[in-house]
C-alpha positions in Angstrom: -206.8 15.2 95.9 -208.3 17.3 93.1 -212.1 17.0 93.0 -213.4 15.6 89.7 -216.1 17.3 87.7 -219.5 15.7 88.0 -220.3 13.4 85.0 -223.1 15.8 83.9 -220.7 18.7 84.0 -218.0 16.7 82.2 -220.3 15.6 79.4 -221.9 19.0 79.1 -218.5 20.6 78.8 -217.5 18.2 76.0 -220.7 18.6 74.1 -221.0 22.4 74.6 -217.3 22.8 73.4 -218.0 20.7 70.3 -221.2 22.7 69.6 -219.4 26.1 70.0 -216.5 24.9 67.7 -218.9 23.7 65.0 -221.0 26.9 65.1 -217.8 29.0 65.2 -216.5 27.3 62.0 -219.9 27.6 60.5 -220.1 31.3 61.4 -216.6 32.0 60.0 -217.4 30.2 56.7 -220.7 32.0 56.5 -219.1 35.4 57.0 -216.5 34.6 54.3 -219.1 33.3 52.0 -221.4 36.2 52.6 -218.7 38.7 51.8 -217.8 36.9 48.6 -221.4 36.7 47.5 -222.0 40.4 48.2 -218.8 41.3 46.3 -219.8 39.2 43.3 -223.2 40.8 43.3 -221.8 44.3 43.6 -219.3 43.6 40.8 -222.2 42.6 38.6 -224.0 45.8 39.4 -220.8 47.8 38.7 -220.4 46.1 35.3 -224.0 46.5 34.3 -224.1 50.2 35.3 -220.8 51.0 33.6 -221.9 49.1 30.4 -225.2 51.0 30.3 -223.6 54.4 30.8 -220.8 53.8 28.3 -223.6 53.7 25.6 -225.5 56.7 27.0 -225.6 59.4 24.2 -225.3 62.2 26.7 -222.2 60.6 28.3 -220.7 60.0 24.9 -221.4 63.6 23.8 -220.0 65.1 27.0 -216.7 63.2 26.6 -216.6 63.9 22.9 -217.0 67.7 23.5 -214.5 67.4 26.3 -216.2 69.8 28.7 -218.0 69.8 32.0 -221.8 69.2 32.0 -223.6 70.3 35.2 -226.8 68.5 34.2 -224.9 65.3 33.7 -223.2 65.7 37.1 -226.6 65.8 38.8 -227.7 62.7 36.9 -224.6 60.8 37.9 -225.2 61.8 41.6 -228.8 60.7 41.4 -227.9 57.4 39.7 -225.2 56.7 42.3 -227.6 57.1 45.1 -230.3 55.0 43.4 -227.9 52.2 42.6 -226.2 52.3 46.1 -222.9 53.2 44.6 -220.3 55.6 46.0 -219.4 57.3 42.7 -219.7 57.4 39.0 -216.8 59.3 37.5 -216.5 60.3 33.8 -212.9 60.9 32.7 -211.4 62.0 29.4 -208.4 60.5 27.6 -206.1 62.7 29.7 -207.5 61.3 32.9 -209.4 64.5 33.9 -212.7 64.1 35.8 -215.9 65.5 34.4 -218.1 64.2 37.2 -217.5 63.3 40.9 -219.4 63.1 44.2 -217.2 65.9 45.5 -217.6 68.8 43.1 -214.2 70.2 44.1 -212.5 67.2 42.5 -214.0 67.9 39.1 -211.4 69.0 36.5 -208.6 67.3 38.5 -206.7 64.1 37.5 -208.2 60.7 38.2 -206.4 58.8 41.0 -205.6 55.1 41.5 -203.0 54.2 38.9 -205.3 51.6 37.3 -206.8 53.9 34.6 -204.0 53.4 32.1 -205.4 50.1 31.0 -208.8 51.6 30.3 -207.2 54.2 28.0 -206.0 51.4 25.9 -209.5 50.2 25.4 -209.6 47.5 28.1 -212.4 47.2 30.7 -211.1 46.3 34.1 -212.3 45.5 37.6 -209.8 46.5 40.3 -209.3 47.6 43.8 -207.4 50.8 44.2 -206.9 53.8 46.4 -208.6 56.9 45.1 -209.8 60.3 46.4 -212.6 58.7 48.4 -210.3 55.9 49.8 -209.8 52.3 48.8 -212.6 51.0 46.6 -213.7 48.3 44.3 -214.3 49.9 40.9 -215.1 49.0 37.3 -213.5 51.0 34.5 -214.9 50.8 31.0 -213.9 52.7 27.9 -216.5 55.0 26.1 -216.5 55.0 22.3 -218.0 57.3 19.7 -218.3 55.4 16.4 -215.4 53.0 17.4 -213.3 55.9 18.5 -212.5 56.1 22.2 -213.4 59.4 23.7 -212.9 58.7 27.4 -213.9 56.2 30.1 -216.2 55.7 33.0 -215.3 54.6 36.6 -218.1 53.1 38.6 -217.0 52.4 42.2 -218.0 51.2 45.7 -215.8 51.9 48.7 -214.5 48.8 50.5 -216.0 50.2 53.8 -219.4 50.3 52.0 -218.9 46.7 50.7 -218.1 45.6 54.3 -221.3 47.3 55.6 -223.3 45.5 53.0 -221.8 42.2 54.0 -222.5 42.9 57.7 -226.0 43.8 56.9 -226.4 40.5 55.1 -224.9 38.7 58.1 -227.3 40.3 60.5 -230.2 38.8 58.6 -229.3 35.3 59.8 -227.5 36.2 63.1 -230.7 36.1 65.1 -231.7 32.7 63.8 -228.2 31.5 64.3 -228.2 32.7 68.0 -231.6 30.9 68.5 -230.1 27.8 67.0 -227.1 27.9 69.4 -229.4 28.4 72.4 -231.6 25.5 71.3 -228.4 23.4 70.7 -227.1 24.1 74.2 -230.4 23.1 75.8 -230.5 19.9 73.8 -226.9 19.3 74.7 -227.7 19.6 78.4 -230.6 17.1 78.0 -228.4 14.7 76.1 -225.7 15.0 78.8 -228.2 14.3 81.5 -229.5 11.3 79.6 -225.9 9.9 79.1 -225.3 10.5 82.8 -228.2 8.3 83.7 -227.2 5.7 81.2 -223.6 5.6 82.7 -224.9 5.5 86.3 -223.1 8.8 87.0 -219.7 7.1 86.4 -216.7 8.9 84.8 -215.0 7.1 81.9 -212.0 6.6 84.2 -214.3 5.0 86.8 -215.9 2.7 84.1 -212.4 1.6 83.1 -211.4 0.9 86.7 -214.6 -1.1 87.2 -213.8 -3.1 84.0 -210.3 -3.9 85.2 -211.6 -4.9 88.6 -214.2 -7.2 87.0 -211.5 -8.7 84.7 -209.2 -9.3 87.7 -212.0 -10.9 89.6 -213.0 -13.2 86.8 -209.3 -14.2 86.2 -209.0 -15.3 89.9 -212.2 -17.3 89.9 -211.4 -21.1 89.7 -214.9 -21.9 88.3 -215.5 -21.6 84.5 -217.4 -18.4 83.9 -219.3 -17.6 80.7 -221.2 -14.3 80.1 -223.8 -14.8 77.3 -226.6 -12.8 75.8 -230.3 -13.8 75.3 -229.4 -15.9 72.3 -226.7 -17.7 74.4 -223.9 -16.1 72.3 -220.8 -15.9 74.5 -219.7 -12.3 75.1 -217.0 -13.0 77.8 -215.3 -15.9 79.4 -212.5 -16.2 82.0 -209.3 -18.2 81.7 -210.7 -21.1 83.8 -213.4 -21.5 81.1 -210.6 -21.8 78.4 -208.8 -24.4 80.5 -212.0 -26.4 80.8 -211.5 -27.2 77.1 -207.8 -27.9 77.4 -207.1 -24.5 75.8 -204.5 -22.0 76.9 -205.9 -19.9 79.7 -207.1 -16.9 77.8 -209.8 -14.4 78.5 -212.6 -14.1 75.9 -211.3 -17.0 73.9 -214.8 -18.1 72.9 -216.4 -14.7 72.2 -219.0 -14.9 69.5 -219.6 -18.7 69.8 -222.9 -20.3 70.9 -222.6 -21.7 74.4 -224.5 -24.9 73.5 -221.9 -25.6 70.7 -219.3 -25.9 73.5 -221.6 -27.6 76.0 -224.2 -29.7 74.1 -225.6 -31.1 77.4 -226.9 -27.6 78.3 -230.6 -27.3 77.7 -233.1 -24.5 77.9 -234.6 -26.0 81.1 -231.3 -25.3 82.9 -231.9 -21.6 82.5 -235.3 -21.6 84.2 -233.9 -23.0 87.4 -232.4 -20.7 90.1 -230.7 -23.3 92.2 -227.4 -25.1 91.5 -227.7 -28.1 89.2 -225.4 -31.0 88.4 -224.3 -31.3 84.8 -222.5 -34.3 83.4 -219.9 -33.1 80.9 -216.7 -34.5 79.4 -217.1 -37.6 81.7 -217.2 -35.5 84.9 -219.9 -33.9 87.0 -220.1 -30.1 87.3 -222.1 -27.8 89.5 -224.0 -25.5 87.2 -225.2 -22.1 88.4 -226.9 -19.6 86.1 -227.6 -16.0 87.1 -229.8 -13.8 84.8 -228.5 -10.3 83.9 -231.3 -7.8 84.3 -231.2 -4.2 83.3 -234.3 -2.1 84.0 -236.4 -5.2 84.5 -235.3 -6.5 81.1 -233.3 -9.7 80.7 -230.1 -9.0 78.8 -228.4 -12.4 79.2 -226.9 -14.7 81.7 -223.7 -15.5 83.7 -223.0 -19.2 83.7 -220.7 -20.8 86.4 -219.3 -24.3 86.1 -217.4 -25.9 89.0 -216.0 -29.4 89.0 -217.8 -31.4 91.7 -214.7 -33.5 92.5 -212.5 -30.5 92.9 -215.2 -28.7 94.9 -215.6 -31.7 97.3 -211.9 -32.0 97.7 -211.6 -28.3 98.5 -214.5 -28.6 101.0 -212.9 -31.7 102.6 -209.6 -29.9 103.1 -211.5 -27.0 104.6 -213.4 -29.3 107.0 -210.1 -31.0 107.9 -208.5 -27.6 108.7 -211.5 -26.6 110.8 -211.2 -29.8 112.8 -207.5 -29.3 113.4 -208.2 -25.8 114.6 -211.0 -27.1 116.9 -208.8 -29.9 118.4 -205.9 -27.5 119.0 -208.3 -25.1 120.8 -209.7 -27.9 122.9 -206.1 -29.0 123.9 -205.2 -25.5 124.8 -208.4 -25.2 126.9 -207.6 -28.5 128.8 -204.0 -27.4 129.3 -205.2 -24.1 130.8 -207.6 -25.9 133.2 -204.8 -28.1 134.5 
């Protein structure tokens, strides 16, 4: 037979699994949210930088003159580094670069295929494959007295964007790890507490005990009521239902006050530990009340009612059967002596 996990291990496994699932979902959502927030922030930086440069007199003059400016190239490299951008590229209306992080690319055509829209006077944010790889970039037209003289491409490589997102995630990874460890410890403590509360019984064992209890109550001929401290009925067996000429059903009177069914029952009856005689429905019943105690606290009572006449009849039959057996044994003894 396959050995069951201990209750502590079973509960811990469930709670730890739930904790890991919750934190995994949270971590996934956080990563996605962090990447989105970093992207939105970087897009804002790209737009602000592109907008400011499109109105820079030196940039406008360089594109208007349509020639390379080494001083401007150095400025763009410095600004890119300062703004944590990968590139700032000035292009004329023919798509020729005037600035670039790689000086060998200056004077060559701009790459990506998304620059055509900017030559028509439209600023765009796009993701395209350029000379530095796939990047997020903002292209904005440059005007000189309402006449377009070129455009500016301000970009950030997707690898750089990913690095920025990872850097943001690392900031809360340590607190998240600490939270997980604390949660696991708390989970273990909760599991241990539940184990004590359930008396180290598995759910299947609890169900089996419940069915065994129900089967036992069903077979008891006496009427049985399980009540709480306020004498509200929580359980009753079929014999208790038959006592009131009802169809023999279990828990038929759940939620009712016991005294509403048996008005002759008084508080004094609950203080006595011995069997008592209760006159009810024109007959006498043997009344037995057992307190339910959990950790020294009274949680209710189990009330037994047995018909005196039926009990005496059963007892008489039992005595009669005992006498028959005794006479038979005596006869056999005499016969053996002969």
